[in-house]
C-alpha positions in Angstrom: 10.9 10.5 -23.0 7.1 11.3 -22.5 5.4 14.9 -23.3 1.9 16.0 -22.4 1.1 19.4 -22.8 3.5 22.0 -21.8 0.4 24.7 -21.2 -1.3 22.4 -18.8 1.8 21.9 -16.9 2.2 25.7 -17.4 -0.3 26.1 -15.2 0.1 22.8 -12.9 2.7 24.5 -11.6 1.7 28.1 -10.8 -1.1 27.7 -9.8 1.3 24.6 -7.6 -0.5 21.9 -8.3 0.3 18.5 -10.6 -2.7 17.2 -12.2 -3.2 14.2 -10.4 -7.0 11.5 -11.0 -7.5 10.6 -7.0 -9.5 7.3 -6.8 -10.2 5.0 -3.7 -7.1 4.1 -1.9 -4.5 1.4 -4.0 -5.1 -1.2 -1.6 -3.6 -4.8 -2.4 -2.7 -4.0 -6.4 0.2 -4.5 -8.0 3.4 -2.7 -7.4 5.2 -2.4 -10.5 9.6 -3.1 -10.2 10.1 0.0 -12.8 7.0 2.5 -14.3 8.1 2.5 -17.8 7.8 6.1 -20.0 7.8 5.7 -23.8 10.8 7.2 -24.9 10.6 10.8 -26.8 12.9 12.8 -26.7 14.8 15.8 -28.4 18.2 17.3 -28.2 17.5 20.1 -25.8 16.6 16.9 -22.9 18.9 14.1 -22.1 17.5 10.7 -23.6 18.9 8.5 -21.4 18.3 10.0 -17.8 16.9 7.7 -15.0 15.6 8.3 -11.9 16.0 5.8 -9.6 14.1 5.9 -6.5 14.4 3.5 -3.3 11.7 1.9 -0.9 14.3 0.8 1.7 14.7 -3.1 1.6 12.6 -4.6 4.3 11.3 -3.2 7.5 10.5 -5.5 10.2 7.1 -4.6 11.9 4.5 -7.1 14.5 0.8 -6.4 14.1 0.1 -2.3 15.9 3.6 -1.2 14.6 3.8 2.0 12.8 7.1 1.9 10.2 8.4 5.1 8.5 9.9 4.4 5.5 12.6 7.4 4.2 12.2 7.1 0.1 15.5 7.8 -1.2 16.2 9.4 -5.0 19.4 9.5 -7.4 19.0 11.1 -10.3 23.0 12.5 -10.6 22.8 16.0 -12.4 19.7 15.8 -13.5 17.3 18.5 -12.4 13.8 18.4 -11.4 11.7 21.2 -11.7 8.2 18.9 -9.8 7.2 15.3 -9.8 3.7 13.7 -9.1 3.3 10.6 -7.8 0.8 7.4 -6.4 1.2 5.2 -4.0 0.9 1.8 -3.1 1.0 -0.8 -0.7 -0.2 -4.9 -0.2 -3.8 -5.3 2.3 -4.0 -4.4 5.1 -1.6 -2.3 5.2 -1.9 1.6 6.1 -0.5 4.4 4.1 -1.7 7.7 7.3 1.5 9.7 6.4 3.2 11.6 3.7 6.1 14.2 5.1 5.6 17.8 4.6 8.5 18.4 3.1 11.0 16.8 0.7 14.5 17.3 2.5 15.9 16.3 -0.9 15.1 19.0 -3.2 15.7 21.3 -0.1 12.4 20.8 1.7 10.3 21.9 -0.6 6.7 21.6 0.6 5.2 18.7 -0.7 1.1 18.7 -1.5 -0.7 15.4 -0.3 -3.0 13.0 -0.3 -3.6 10.1 2.4 -7.2 8.8 0.7 -5.0 8.4 -2.8 -2.4 7.5 -1.5 -0.4 10.3 -3.3 1.4 13.8 -3.6 3.2 16.5 -6.1 5.7 19.2 -5.2 7.3 21.3 -7.7 11.3 21.9 -7.0 12.6 25.5 -8.5 15.1 27.0 -8.0 13.8 30.5 -6.5 16.6 32.6 -8.3 16.7 30.8 -12.1 12.9 29.3 -12.2 14.6 26.3 -13.3 14.9 22.7 -11.6 16.7 21.2 -8.5 19.6 18.5 -8.4 18.8 16.1 -5.4 20.7 16.1 -2.9 20.1 12.1 -2.8 21.7 12.0 0.6 18.4 12.5 2.0 15.3 11.6 0.8 13.0 12.1 -1.6 9.2 11.3 0.5 9.4 10.2 4.7 6.4 8.0 4.0 4.8 6.0 7.3 3.1 3.2 7.6 0.1 1.1 10.2 0.4 -2.0 10.8 -3.2 -3.1 12.1 -3.2 -4.9 15.0 -4.9 -7.8 13.4 -2.4 -8.3 10.9 -1.7 -11.9 9.5 2.6 -12.3 10.1 3.8 -12.3 6.6 5.4 -10.0 3.7 4.1 -7.0 3.1 5.1 -4.8 -0.6 5.5 -1.3 -0.2 6.4 0.7 -3.9 4.6 3.6 -6.3 1.2 2.4 -7.8 0.4 3.6 -11.4 1.8 7.0 -11.6 5.5 8.6 -10.6 5.8 11.7 -13.5 9.3 13.5 -12.7 9.1 17.3 -14.5 12.2 18.0 -16.5 11.5 21.5 -16.6 8.4 23.6 -17.3 8.2 21.8 -21.2 6.5 19.7 -19.7 9.2 16.8 -20.6 9.0 13.6 -17.8 12.5 11.5 -17.1 12.2 7.7 -17.2 11.8 6.6 -14.1 12.3 3.2 -11.9 11.6 2.6 -8.6 13.1 -0.5 -6.4 10.0 -1.7 -3.7 10.1 -2.0 -0.4 8.8 -4.7 2.3 7.8 -4.6 5.4 8.1 -8.0 6.9 5.4 -8.7 10.0 6.4 -10.8 12.7 3.8 -12.8 14.5 3.5 -11.4 18.6 4.1 -14.0 20.5 2.1 -12.2 23.4 -0.8 -12.1 21.2 -3.8 -14.4 21.8 -4.0 -17.3 19.0 -7.5 -18.4 17.6 -7.1 -21.3 14.7 -9.3 -19.9 11.6 -12.9 -20.2 12.1 -12.7 -20.9 15.8 -14.0 -17.5 16.8 -15.3 -18.7 20.5 -11.9 -20.7 20.9 -13.4 -24.8 22.4 -11.2 -26.4 20.1 -13.5 -26.7 17.1 -15.2 -24.9 14.2 -18.9 -25.5 13.8 -22.0 -23.7 14.0 -22.0 -22.0 16.8 -18.8 -19.9 15.8 -21.0 -18.7 12.3 -23.7 -17.7 14.6 -21.2 -15.5 16.6 -19.8 -14.4 13.1 -23.5 -13.3 12.1 -24.1 -11.2 15.5 -21.0 -9.2 14.9 -21.6 -8.5 11.6 -24.9 -7.2 12.3 -24.1 -5.4 15.8 -21.5 -3.5 12.9 -24.0 -3.4 9.6 -26.3 -1.7 12.0 -23.7 1.0 13.3 -22.7 -0.4 17.2 -19.2 -1.1 17.9 -17.4 -4.0 17.1 -17.2 -6.3 19.9 -14.2 -8.6 19.1 -11.0 -8.9 20.1 -7.7 -8.7 17.6 -7.4 -13.0 18.3 -11.1 -13.1 17.3 -11.0 -11.1 14.8 -8.6 -13.0 13.2 -10.2 -16.6 13.5 -14.0 -15.2 12.1 -12.4 -13.0 9.0 -11.5 -16.7 7.1 -11.7 -15.2 4.2 -8.8 -12.9 4.8 -11.1 -9.8 2.9 -10.2 -7.6 5.8 -13.8 -7.5 7.4 -16.9 -9.6 9.5 -19.2 -10.7 6.6 -22.2 -13.6 5.7 -20.0 -14.6 3.9 -17.4 -15.4 6.0 -20.3 -17.6 8.6 -21.5 -19.3 5.0 -17.8 -20.7 4.9 -17.4 -21.5 8.3 -21.1 -23.4 7.9 -19.8 -25.1 4.8 -16.1 -26.5 6.4 -18.2 -27.4 9.6 -21.0 -30.1 7.0 -17.5 -31.2 4.4 -15.8 -31.9 7.7 -18.4 -33.6 10.0 -18.4 -36.0 6.4 -15.4 -36.5 6.0 -12.4 -37.2 8.9 -9.7 -36.4 6.1 -11.3 -32.4 5.9 -11.5 -32.3 9.5 -8.4 -33.3 9.8 -5.8 -29.7 10.3 -8.9 -27.3 10.8 -10.2 -24.8 8.7 -6.8 -23.4 7.5 -5.6 -26.2 5.2 -9.7 -26.3 3.4 -10.1 -22.9 3.1 -6.3 -22.9 0.9 -7.2 -26.1 -0.9 -10.6 -24.7 -1.8 -10.8 -21.0 -1.5 -7.7 -18.9 -1.3 -5.2 -20.6 -3.9 -8.4 -20.6 -6.1 -8.5 -16.3 -6.2 -4.4 -16.1 -7.1 
């Protein structure tokens, strides 16, 4: 167990907010299977208690879907007085909402920050001021994720980021915690328009005209004008799969076009296997 400043926690509990270092969205990060805590203990606190969170296995979805995830908790008979967590999910999945209350802890109010994304809450018994034992039949967090309309098929992990702190009482002692990550499995939409990677004009070849179209779209968006690409064109034009259409996509298209014109083996199969060999595998 880890001990932090008791004075700091007392101040935070009194003000209704636990300390959280808010930062940018935690997309495309490594989601740990568990978040270990140092094992400082004293006679007043359970040395072997572990609070486990379960993000619920696999959720099947299609591009454009909204996925609701009830996170379950196993805490046994161990009381919890407060919680402070940061979530994370693989890109391009987005967290768009965190429930206003925590059903597992008597629907106490949750203070949330979607931009982080993360939240915290207190769960003190009104009569005694002590922590509450979780109702394990109910969700501790109700999370909502958005699958972008241009999301490629695949499996995307959801879970905690770099913080999962569960407080025992107002002395600032925290439990050890573990988490079981969930998976949002995105399937291809059978009715979706499909373009080959790099072939944004869908004429069957990847060449200079595709690079020109990509640059035109990049300039349009850069100038603050509405994007013109359809979802299929975006998926085809975002060849480096970084979630934006920009000059690097045009450069890669031109590079492939040049190499494919000199080597039939490069052109065979299109741009995707070339990117797999020369770009994606070098950025793992």
